[in-house]
C-alpha positions as CSV (number, residue, x, y, z in Angstrom):
1,X,-10.0,-13.1,2.5
2,X,-13.8,-13.0,1.7
3,X,-13.7,-12.2,-1.8
4,X,-15.9,-13.5,-4.3
5,X,-14.5,-15.8,-7.2
6,X,-13.5,-13.9,-9.8
7,X,-15.4,-15.4,-12.5
8,X,-18.1,-18.2,-12.6
9,X,-16.7,-21.8,-11.5
10,X,-16.9,-22.4,-16.1
11,X,-13.8,-20.3,-16.2
12,X,-13.0,-17.0,-17.8
13,X,-12.0,-18.4,-21.1
14,X,-15.7,-19.1,-22.5
15,X,-17.5,-15.8,-23.7
16,X,-19.8,-16.2,-21.0
17,X,-17.3,-16.3,-18.3
18,X,-15.4,-13.0,-19.4
19,X,-19.0,-12.0,-20.2
20,X,-19.5,-12.3,-16.0
21,X,-16.9,-9.8,-15.3
22,X,-17.9,-6.6,-17.7
23,X,-20.4,-5.1,-15.1
24,X,-18.1,-5.6,-12.0
25,X,-15.2,-4.9,-13.9
26,X,-17.1,-1.3,-15.7
27,X,-18.4,-0.6,-12.2
28,X,-14.8,-0.6,-10.7
29,X,-13.3,1.1,-13.8
30,X,-15.8,3.7,-13.4
31,X,-15.2,4.9,-9.9
32,X,-11.3,4.8,-10.0
33,X,-12.2,7.4,-13.2
34,X,-14.0,9.5,-11.1
35,X,-11.7,9.3,-8.1
36,X,-8.5,10.1,-10.6
37,X,-10.4,13.1,-11.8
38,X,-11.7,14.6,-8.5
39,X,-8.1,14.3,-7.5
40,X,-6.5,16.2,-10.6
41,X,-9.3,18.6,-10.5
42,X,-8.7,19.3,-6.7
43,X,-4.4,20.4,-7.4
44,X,-3.6,18.4,-4.6
45,X,-0.9,16.1,-5.4
46,X,-1.2,14.3,-1.7
47,X,-4.7,13.3,-2.3
48,X,-4.7,10.1,-3.4
49,X,-6.9,8.6,-5.9
50,X,-6.6,5.2,-4.4
51,X,-8.1,6.4,-0.8
52,X,-10.8,8.2,-2.8
53,X,-11.8,5.3,-4.9
54,X,-11.9,3.2,-1.8
55,X,-14.5,5.4,-0.2
56,X,-16.2,6.2,-3.1
57,X,-17.0,2.2,-3.2
58,X,-17.5,2.2,0.3
59,X,-20.3,5.0,0.0
60,X,-21.9,3.0,-2.9
61,X,-21.9,-0.2,-1.2
62,X,-23.5,1.2,2.1
63,X,-25.7,3.2,0.8
64,X,-27.4,0.9,-2.2
65,X,-25.7,-2.3,-2.0
66,X,-23.4,-4.0,-4.3
67,X,-25.5,-5.3,-7.4
68,X,-25.4,-9.3,-7.6
69,X,-24.4,-9.5,-11.4
70,X,-21.4,-6.8,-10.6
71,X,-19.7,-9.3,-7.8
72,X,-17.6,-11.4,-10.2
73,X,-15.8,-8.4,-11.9
74,X,-15.4,-6.9,-8.3
75,X,-13.6,-10.5,-7.3
76,X,-11.5,-10.4,-10.4
77,X,-10.2,-6.6,-9.8
78,X,-9.5,-7.4,-6.1
79,X,-7.3,-10.5,-7.3
80,X,-6.1,-10.3,-11.2
81,X,-6.2,-6.2,-11.3
82,X,-4.7,-5.6,-8.0
83,X,-1.4,-8.4,-8.6
84,X,-0.8,-7.0,-12.2
85,X,-0.4,-3.7,-10.7
86,X,2.1,-4.8,-7.8
87,X,4.3,-6.3,-10.7
88,X,4.0,-3.1,-12.4
89,X,5.4,-1.6,-9.7
90,X,9.1,-2.8,-10.5
91,X,8.9,-1.0,-13.3
92,X,9.6,2.3,-10.9
93,X,12.4,1.1,-9.2
94,X,15.9,0.4,-10.0
95,X,19.1,-0.8,-8.2
96,X,20.9,2.3,-8.7
97,X,18.0,3.9,-6.6
98,X,19.4,1.7,-3.9
99,X,23.3,2.9,-4.6
100,X,22.4,6.5,-4.3
101,X,20.9,6.2,-1.0
102,X,24.0,4.5,0.4
103,X,24.7,1.9,2.9
104,X,24.1,4.0,5.8
105,X,20.6,5.4,4.3
106,X,19.6,1.7,3.6
107,X,20.4,0.4,7.2
108,X,18.4,3.1,8.3
109,X,15.6,2.2,5.9
110,X,16.1,-1.7,6.6
111,X,16.3,-1.5,10.4
112,X,13.1,1.0,10.5
113,X,10.9,-1.2,8.5
114,X,11.9,-5.0,10.7
115,X,11.7,-3.0,13.7
116,X,8.2,-1.1,12.9
117,X,6.5,-4.3,11.6
118,X,7.9,-6.7,14.5
119,X,6.9,-3.4,17.2
120,X,3.9,-2.9,16.1
121,X,2.5,-7.1,15.6
122,X,3.9,-7.2,19.0
123,X,1.9,-3.9,20.1
124,X,-1.5,-5.6,18.4
125,X,-1.2,-8.7,20.5
126,X,-0.8,-6.7,23.3
127,X,-4.0,-4.2,22.4
128,X,-6.0,-7.3,21.8
129,X,-6.1,-6.4,17.8
130,X,-7.0,-9.6,15.6
131,X,-3.4,-10.9,14.0
132,X,-4.6,-10.4,10.3
133,X,-5.2,-6.7,11.0
134,X,-2.3,-6.2,13.1
135,X,-0.2,-7.4,10.3
136,X,-1.7,-5.1,7.7
137,X,-1.5,-2.1,9.6
138,X,2.3,-3.2,10.5
139,X,2.9,-3.7,6.6
140,X,1.2,-0.1,5.8
141,X,3.0,1.3,8.5
142,X,6.6,-0.3,7.7
143,X,6.3,-0.1,3.8
144,X,4.2,2.0,1.8
145,X,0.7,2.4,2.8
146,X,-2.4,1.3,0.8
147,X,-0.1,-0.4,-1.6
148,X,1.4,-2.5,1.0
149,X,-1.6,-3.3,2.7
150,X,-3.3,-4.6,-0.6
151,X,-0.2,-6.4,-1.6
152,X,0.4,-7.9,1.7
153,X,-3.4,-9.1,2.2
154,X,-2.9,-11.7,-0.7
155,X,-0.8,-13.6,1.7
156,X,-2.4,-12.6,5.2
157,X,-5.9,-12.8,4.0
158,X,-7.8,-10.5,6.2
159,X,-11.6,-9.7,5.8
160,X,-12.4,-6.5,3.6
161,X,-13.2,-4.3,6.4
162,X,-9.4,-5.7,7.8
163,X,-8.1,-3.9,4.8
164,X,-10.1,-1.1,4.9
165,X,-9.5,0.0,8.7
166,X,-5.7,-0.7,7.8
167,X,-5.6,2.1,4.6
168,X,-7.9,4.4,7.0
169,X,-4.8,4.6,9.4
170,X,-1.8,4.9,7.1
171,X,-4.3,7.4,5.5
172,X,-4.4,9.4,8.5
173,X,-1.2,9.1,10.2
174,X,1.1,9.6,7.3
175,X,-1.3,12.9,6.7
176,X,-0.4,13.8,9.9
177,X,3.3,13.4,9.5
178,X,3.0,15.3,6.0
179,X,1.8,18.1,8.3
180,X,4.5,18.2,11.1
181,X,7.4,16.7,9.6
182,X,8.2,20.3,7.8
183,X,8.0,21.9,11.3
184,X,10.0,18.9,13.3
185,X,12.8,19.1,10.7
186,X,13.6,22.9,11.0
187,X,13.3,22.8,14.9
188,X,15.5,20.2,14.9
189,X,17.9,21.7,12.4
190,X,18.0,18.5,10.0
191,X,19.8,19.1,7.1
192,X,18.1,18.8,3.7
193,X,19.7,15.1,3.2
194,X,19.2,13.8,6.9
195,X,15.6,15.2,6.5
196,X,15.0,13.6,3.6
197,X,16.0,10.3,4.3
198,X,14.2,10.5,7.8
199,X,10.8,11.3,5.8
200,X,11.2,8.1,3.1
201,X,12.3,6.1,5.9
202,X,9.2,7.0,7.6
203,X,6.2,8.4,6.4
204,X,3.7,6.1,4.9
205,X,2.5,6.9,1.2
206,X,4.8,8.0,-1.6
207,X,2.6,11.0,-1.9
208,X,2.9,11.9,1.4
209,X,6.5,11.4,1.3
210,X,6.9,13.6,-1.9
211,X,4.4,16.5,0.1
212,X,6.5,16.3,3.1
213,X,10.0,16.1,1.7
214,X,9.5,18.9,-0.7
215,X,8.6,21.3,1.8
216,X,11.9,21.2,3.1
217,X,13.4,21.8,-0.1
218,X,14.2,20.3,-3.8
219,X,17.3,18.4,-2.0
220,X,15.4,16.8,0.9
221,X,12.1,16.2,-1.5
222,X,14.9,14.1,-4.0
223,X,16.2,12.3,-0.8
224,X,13.0,11.7,0.7
225,X,11.6,10.3,-2.9
226,X,14.8,7.9,-3.7
227,X,14.9,6.7,0.0
228,X,10.9,5.8,0.1
229,X,11.6,4.0,-3.5
230,X,14.1,1.9,-1.8
231,X,12.1,1.3,0.9
232,X,9.3,-0.1,-1.5
233,X,11.5,-2.9,-2.6
234,X,11.6,-4.1,0.9
235,X,8.4,-5.0,0.2
236,X,8.9,-8.1,-2.0
237,X,10.6,-9.8,0.7
238,X,8.4,-9.3,3.3
239,X,5.6,-10.6,1.2
240,X,7.5,-13.6,0.3
241,X,8.5,-14.3,4.1
242,X,4.4,-13.6,5.0
243,X,3.6,-16.3,2.5
244,X,5.7,-18.4,3.8
245,X,4.9,-18.4,7.8
246,X,1.4,-18.5,6.3
247,X,1.8,-21.8,4.5
248,X,3.7,-23.1,7.4
249,X,0.9,-22.5,9.8
250,X,-1.9,-23.7,7.3
251,X,-4.3,-21.3,8.0
252,X,-6.6,-23.9,9.6
253,X,-9.8,-24.2,7.5
254,X,-8.9,-21.4,5.4
255,X,-6.4,-23.9,3.3
256,X,-2.8,-22.4,2.9
257,X,-1.8,-19.3,1.8
258,X,-1.0,-19.1,-2.0
259,X,2.5,-18.5,-3.2
260,X,2.9,-15.0,-4.1
261,X,4.3,-15.5,-7.1
262,X,3.5,-11.9,-8.4
263,X,6.1,-10.7,-6.3
264,X,8.8,-12.2,-8.1
265,X,7.5,-10.2,-11.5
266,X,8.0,-7.3,-9.1
267,X,11.7,-8.5,-8.9
268,X,12.1,-9.3,-12.5
269,X,10.4,-5.8,-13.4
270,X,12.7,-3.8,-11.3
271,X,15.8,-6.1,-12.1
272,X,15.0,-5.6,-16.4
273,X,14.3,-1.5,-15.6
274,X,18.0,-1.6,-14.0
275,X,19.5,-3.3,-16.8
276,X,17.4,-1.8,-19.7
277,X,15.7,1.8,-18.5
278,X,12.7,2.8,-20.1
279,X,12.6,5.8,-22.1
280,X,11.2,9.1,-19.7
281,X,8.0,8.9,-21.6
282,X,6.9,5.3,-21.4
283,X,7.9,5.2,-17.7
284,X,5.8,8.1,-16.6
285,X,3.1,6.7,-18.5
286,X,3.5,3.1,-17.2
287,X,3.7,4.7,-13.7
288,X,0.3,6.4,-14.1
289,X,-1.5,3.0,-15.7
290,X,0.0,1.2,-12.6
291,X,-1.4,4.1,-10.2
292,X,-4.9,3.7,-11.7
293,X,-4.6,-0.3,-11.6
294,X,-4.2,0.3,-8.3
295,X,-7.2,2.9,-7.9
296,X,-9.4,0.2,-9.5
297,X,-8.6,-2.7,-6.8
298,X,-9.0,0.0,-4.2
299,X,-12.4,0.7,-5.5
300,X,-13.1,-2.4,-5.4
301,X,-12.3,-3.2,-2.0
302,X,-14.6,-0.4,-0.7
303,X,-17.3,-2.2,-2.8
304,X,-17.0,-5.2,-0.5
305,X,-16.5,-3.3,2.5
306,X,-19.5,-3.5,4.9
307,X,-19.1,-0.3,7.5
308,X,-21.3,-2.2,10.1
309,X,-18.4,-4.6,10.5
310,X,-15.5,-2.1,10.4
311,X,-17.3,0.2,13.2
312,X,-17.2,-3.3,15.0
313,X,-13.8,-3.6,15.1
314,X,-13.8,-0.9,17.7
315,X,-10.9,1.8,18.8
316,X,-7.9,-0.5,19.4
317,X,-6.8,-0.9,15.7
318,X,-6.4,3.2,15.3
319,X,-5.0,3.1,18.8
320,X,-2.2,0.5,17.0
321,X,-2.1,2.4,14.0
322,X,-1.0,5.7,16.3
323,X,1.6,3.6,18.4
324,X,3.3,2.2,15.2
325,X,3.0,5.8,13.8
326,X,5.1,7.2,16.4
327,X,7.5,4.1,16.6
328,X,8.1,4.5,12.7
329,X,8.9,8.3,13.1
330,X,10.7,8.4,16.5
331,X,13.1,5.3,15.1
332,X,13.8,6.7,11.9
333,X,14.5,10.0,13.2
334,X,17.3,8.8,16.6
335,X,18.9,6.4,13.4
336,X,19.3,9.5,11.2
337,X,20.7,11.5,13.8
338,X,23.1,8.5,14.8
339,X,24.0,7.3,11.5
């Protein structure tokens, strides 16, 4: 990626090194706090603070520019803060959730995820979309929206504009799912369990899944949420696989992609949470902290995104996002109906 180093070359253990991070960290934290407050004041649970933070960061970058002194802290937010947040996501998942979905439900989720990722990569080549951007759109559509895009980019190593474009795609089409799926679910006469698995297996963001699922009743909403969280677990093997493939390619002059060790931390957190579940108040607090850290990382991403480069990518990536959205929605529905 085109991120700057998170600290000066002398290292971050010295007072000078850590001090260099303060302006950028303060800026990303401030944007994240503002986005979180705006979401809560709006009262809209489906309005993602992550997306708001990215938009605010982009607004600041493209209207006034990013202060030079803030760049080390922004790079730190994009790397270290993001990886910590992905690891902490593991504490929101348990093996019991996988068992609750059942073998047929897990089969639907796994097949939909894998097929969507492969189809989107193929469609990206057919449309002439650059490989890294297509991979990010594929991950965001197949797994879990903005969080998957950010996590996947640690091994895909696309540009900041690639990440911003991919997040815009999953946000737009996931929001459309939240509006049209409750209507289609009623027209198709799906029972709550089948509807919930359909939503959980195909809608992009967790907040969008909750919004679409509970419109069909409490049982459907719970089924959708559990199915979605089960789908998030598959983020770990996806990133490990992409990392291994990137290292085999060598990535040319860019150097080999780093091993995504933080994903192992994600798996360890999930296993620990399965064996020794956190008390409910602590789990809720940790979930809020995790969301906030992801919001900080998205604020940094916005601060690094040049809208001129984003516009230069054209309409083809948006068409790819639409195709991926139609594919994941249609395949999940077909599999739910058959299984």
